[in-house]
C-alpha positions in Angstrom: 57.2 24.3 30.3 58.2 27.9 30.7 60.7 28.5 33.5 59.9 30.7 36.6 62.3 33.3 35.1 60.4 33.4 31.9 57.2 34.1 33.7 58.6 37.3 34.9 59.0 38.5 31.3 55.5 39.2 29.9 55.4 38.9 26.1 54.5 42.1 24.2 50.9 41.0 23.4 49.8 39.6 26.8 46.3 40.9 27.6 45.8 41.8 31.3 43.8 44.2 33.4 44.9 47.7 32.6 47.0 49.6 35.2 44.8 52.3 36.7 47.4 54.9 36.0 47.7 53.8 32.3 43.9 53.7 32.0 43.7 57.3 33.3 46.4 58.4 31.0 44.7 56.7 28.0 41.4 58.4 28.9 43.2 61.8 29.0 44.9 61.1 25.7 41.5 60.3 24.1 40.2 63.6 25.3 43.0 65.3 23.3 46.0 65.5 25.7 49.2 65.1 23.6 51.3 65.1 26.8 49.4 62.1 28.2 49.7 60.4 24.8 53.5 61.0 24.9 53.7 59.4 28.3 51.9 56.4 27.0 54.1 55.7 24.0 57.5 56.8 25.2 58.3 53.5 27.0 57.9 51.7 23.7 59.6 54.1 21.3 63.1 52.5 21.4 61.9 48.9 21.0 59.6 49.9 18.2 62.7 51.5 16.5 64.6 48.2 16.8 61.5 46.2 15.6 61.2 48.4 12.5 64.9 48.2 11.9 64.8 44.4 11.8 62.1 44.4 9.2 63.5 47.3 7.1 67.3 46.9 7.6 67.6 50.7 7.7 68.1 53.0 10.7 66.8 56.2 9.2 63.8 54.4 7.7 63.0 52.8 11.0 63.0 56.3 12.6 60.6 57.5 9.9 58.3 54.5 10.4 58.2 54.9 14.2 57.1 58.5 13.7 54.4 57.2 11.2 53.4 54.5 13.8 52.9 57.1 16.5 51.0 59.4 14.2 48.6 56.6 13.2 48.3 55.6 16.9 47.3 59.1 17.8 44.7 59.3 15.0 43.3 55.9 15.8 43.4 56.0 19.6 39.6 55.6 19.9 39.9 52.2 18.0 42.1 50.7 20.8 39.7 48.3 22.6 42.1 46.9 25.2 41.7 43.3 24.2 45.5 43.1 23.9 48.1 45.2 25.6 48.7 48.7 24.4 52.2 47.6 23.5 50.8 44.9 21.2 48.6 47.4 19.6 51.6 49.6 18.8 53.5 46.6 17.4 50.5 45.9 15.1 50.5 49.4 13.8 54.3 49.5 13.4 54.5 46.1 11.6 51.8 47.0 9.1 53.3 50.4 8.5 56.6 48.7 7.6 54.8 46.2 5.3 53.0 49.1 3.6 56.3 50.7 2.8 57.9 47.5 1.5 54.9 46.8 -0.7 55.2 50.1 -2.4 58.8 49.6 -3.5 60.5 47.7 -6.3 63.4 46.8 -4.0 61.9 45.5 -0.7 65.1 44.5 1.0 68.4 45.9 2.3 71.5 43.8 1.5 75.3 43.5 1.8 77.6 43.1 -1.2 78.0 39.3 -1.0 74.2 39.0 -1.7 74.6 40.7 -5.1 78.1 40.3 -6.5 80.8 37.6 -6.6 83.9 38.1 -4.6 86.2 40.7 -6.3 89.7 40.2 -7.7 92.1 42.2 -5.5 94.1 43.2 -8.5 91.0 44.7 -10.2 89.8 48.3 -9.7 87.2 48.8 -6.9 83.7 49.0 -8.3 82.0 52.4 -8.2 79.6 52.9 -5.3 75.9 52.2 -5.7 74.2 55.1 -4.0 70.7 53.8 -4.2 69.2 52.9 -0.8 69.8 49.2 -1.1 72.4 48.6 1.6 71.9 47.3 5.1 72.7 50.0 7.6 74.4 49.5 11.0 72.5 50.0 14.3 73.9 52.0 17.2 74.0 49.7 20.3 72.3 52.5 22.4 69.1 51.6 20.5 69.0 48.1 22.0 66.4 47.2 24.6 67.3 43.8 26.1 64.2 43.6 28.2 61.9 43.9 25.2 62.6 40.3 24.2 61.4 37.1 25.9 64.4 35.0 27.0 62.7 31.9 25.6 62.6 33.3 22.1 64.3 31.4 19.3 66.9 34.1 18.8 68.6 36.1 21.6 68.6 39.9 21.6 72.2 40.3 20.5 71.9 37.7 17.8 68.7 39.1 16.4 70.4 42.4 15.5 73.8 40.9 14.3 74.7 41.8 10.8 74.8 38.1 9.8 71.3 37.5 11.0 69.9 40.7 9.5 71.5 40.1 6.1 69.9 36.7 6.0 66.6 38.1 7.3 66.5 40.6 4.5 66.5 37.8 1.9 63.0 36.8 3.1 59.8 38.3 1.4 58.4 41.1 3.6 55.5 39.1 5.2 57.7 36.1 6.0 60.2 38.5 7.5 57.6 40.0 9.7 56.3 36.6 10.8 59.7 35.4 11.7 60.5 38.5 13.7 57.2 38.3 15.6 57.4 34.5 16.3 61.1 33.8 16.6 62.5 37.0 17.9 59.6 38.5 20.0 58.2 35.0 20.8 54.6 35.7 19.8 52.4 32.7 19.1 51.1 31.9 15.6 47.6 32.9 16.7 48.7 36.3 18.0 50.9 37.0 14.9 47.9 36.0 12.7 45.7 38.5 14.5 48.2 41.2 14.0 48.8 40.5 10.3 45.2 39.7 9.4 46.0 36.1 8.5 44.9 32.7 9.7 47.1 30.8 12.2 47.8 28.1 9.5 48.9 30.8 7.1 51.3 32.1 9.7 52.7 28.7 10.5 53.2 28.0 6.8 55.0 31.3 6.3 57.1 30.7 9.4 58.2 27.3 8.1 59.2 28.7 4.8 61.0 31.6 6.5 63.0 29.2 8.8 64.0 27.0 5.8 65.3 30.0 3.9 67.0 31.5 6.9 68.7 28.2 7.7 70.3 28.2 4.2 71.9 31.6 4.7 72.4 32.0 8.4 74.2 29.7 10.8 74.2 30.8 14.4 77.7 30.7 15.9 76.6 30.6 19.5 77.3 33.1 22.3 80.9 32.1 22.6 81.7 32.9 18.9 81.5 36.7 18.9 82.8 38.7 21.8 80.2 41.2 22.8 81.6 42.2 26.1 84.1 45.1 25.6 85.5 44.6 29.1 86.4 40.9 28.5 90.2 40.5 28.5 90.3 38.3 25.4 88.2 40.7 23.5 90.3 43.7 24.5 93.5 41.9 23.4 92.0 41.1 20.0 90.7 44.6 19.4 94.0 46.1 20.6 95.8 44.0 18.0 93.3 45.1 15.3 93.7 48.8 16.1 97.5 48.5 16.2 97.6 46.7 12.8 95.4 49.4 11.1 97.3 52.4 12.6 100.7 50.9 11.8 99.7 49.8 8.3 100.6 46.2 9.3 99.0 44.1 6.6 100.5 40.8 8.0 99.4 41.6 11.5 95.8 42.3 10.3 95.7 39.2 8.1 96.8 37.1 11.0 93.6 38.1 12.9 91.4 36.8 10.1 89.8 33.4 9.6 90.9 31.6 6.5 87.6 32.4 4.8 87.0 35.9 6.3 85.0 38.5 4.4 85.8 42.2 3.9 83.0 44.4 2.6 82.8 48.1 1.7 79.2 49.3 1.0 78.2 51.3 -0.9 80.9 49.8 -3.2 79.7 46.3 -4.3 83.3 45.1 -4.3 84.1 42.6 -1.5 86.8 40.1 -0.8 86.9 36.6 0.7 89.9 34.9 2.3 93.1 36.0 3.9 95.2 36.2 0.8 92.8 38.3 -1.3 92.0 40.6 1.6 95.7 41.0 2.3 96.5 41.7 -1.3 93.7 44.3 -1.5 94.9 46.0 1.7 98.5 46.1 0.6 97.7 47.6 -2.8 95.2 50.2 -1.7 94.3 51.0 1.9 97.8 50.4 3.2 99.6 51.0 0.0 101.7 54.1 -0.9 99.9 54.2 -4.3 96.5 53.4 -5.5 93.2 54.4 -4.0 94.7 56.2 -1.0 98.1 57.6 -2.1 100.6 58.9 0.5 102.4 57.5 3.5 100.5 54.5 4.8 101.7 54.5 8.5 99.6 57.0 10.4 97.0 57.4 7.7 94.2 55.9 9.8 92.9 56.4 13.3 90.3 54.2 14.9 87.9 55.1 17.7 86.0 52.3 19.5 82.2 52.1 19.0 79.5 49.5 19.2 77.0 48.5 16.5 74.6 45.6 16.1 75.7 44.2 19.5 79.2 43.8 17.9 82.5 45.5 18.3 82.9 48.4 16.0 85.3 51.2 15.1 84.9 54.7 13.6 87.6 54.8 11.0 89.2 58.2 10.3 91.4 59.1 7.4 94.3 61.6 7.7 93.4 64.9 5.9 96.1 65.4 3.2 96.2 69.1 4.2 97.5 68.2 7.6 94.5 69.4 9.5 93.8 66.2 11.4 91.6 63.3 10.5 88.2 63.2 8.8 85.4 60.6 9.1 85.7 57.8 6.6 83.8 54.6 7.5 82.1 52.8 10.4 83.6 49.3 10.8 81.5 46.5 12.3 83.5 43.4 13.3 82.2 39.8 13.5 84.4 37.4 15.4 84.3 33.6 15.2 86.2 32.4 18.2 89.5 34.2 18.4 89.6 35.3 14.8 87.7 37.8 12.6 85.1 36.3 10.4 84.0 39.6 8.8 84.9 43.2 8.6 82.0 45.3 7.3 83.2 48.9 6.3 80.2 51.2 5.9 81.8 54.0 4.0 79.4 56.8 4.9 80.6 59.8 7.0 76.9 60.7 7.7 76.7 57.6 10.0 79.1 59.2 12.5 76.5 61.7 13.8 74.0 58.9 14.4 76.6 57.1 16.5 77.5 60.3 18.4 80.9 60.4 16.8 82.8 63.5 15.7 83.2 64.3 12.0 86.9 65.2 12.5 89.7 64.4 14.9 92.6 66.6 15.8 96.1 65.6 14.4 
């Protein structure tokens, strides 16, 4: 039985009598008022962005698909019959727009390097970047809309956008991916998901079962205590302070001490990645914190870190010192996954273009 708290959270598809103000705005939009249409869709824009992001694994593609969703909604406004909520109607358009895009591609998923390559030898050269649009992209926390999810959903809001969850989700075929997001993240029923996707309820239940089995093989929830998501928490602040201090002081031992024994260090768009304290430490010492190799020059002071938030996880904007002495330039966005009081993963998204999306400067003064 649903709790009293849950009753206060209407699910996205719940049909109910239309609010008179909404009905009036809808009528005006149908008469051609774009201002009234904007007023109708704006409350849902952010959660539709997150929905498309979960299915696609790409921030910029999610933005494009939301624009496509709103264009389709405007063109098809006369087809909205009010049998489900206006919000549910928008979700239907957005989900099918995402599936249309995925069906048109040879590569229908975004991934991280562990899904495509074995762990690298730290003594070997770093593999050249793969610049094709195949990599999972980080999500700015300002996109998140906590109230868009039902608290009784299988996955909580922060968990359903974590890198680990999304990396596993992207391994599913597109339709299974959509079914799992609708049923286990948004808490839609199989009947409602079936209506949205044009399937039978039994087909949705079958797809959901297969999706859960596959996800269970690749994703293991760590629980709310595993990953600190509250930047004001004292334990979290201490861990993050140690992390920043180790990077800026080129302290390999200090950084390795923060890692779990089987920690993972990734660097998309390079497919090279490293597993375990010893390999990660060897790679850092030889390259990122080394006086020679990939980043020649004095190691101490080479890097500056600015706090950020991505995928409901702690993150940092990593800046590299400009060899000309003109300050620091954007290098990578790091997303940290904690397991208890140690780091389980450091994902380094080496793409300076991400900084603008996160509201971060491209350069820092010396």
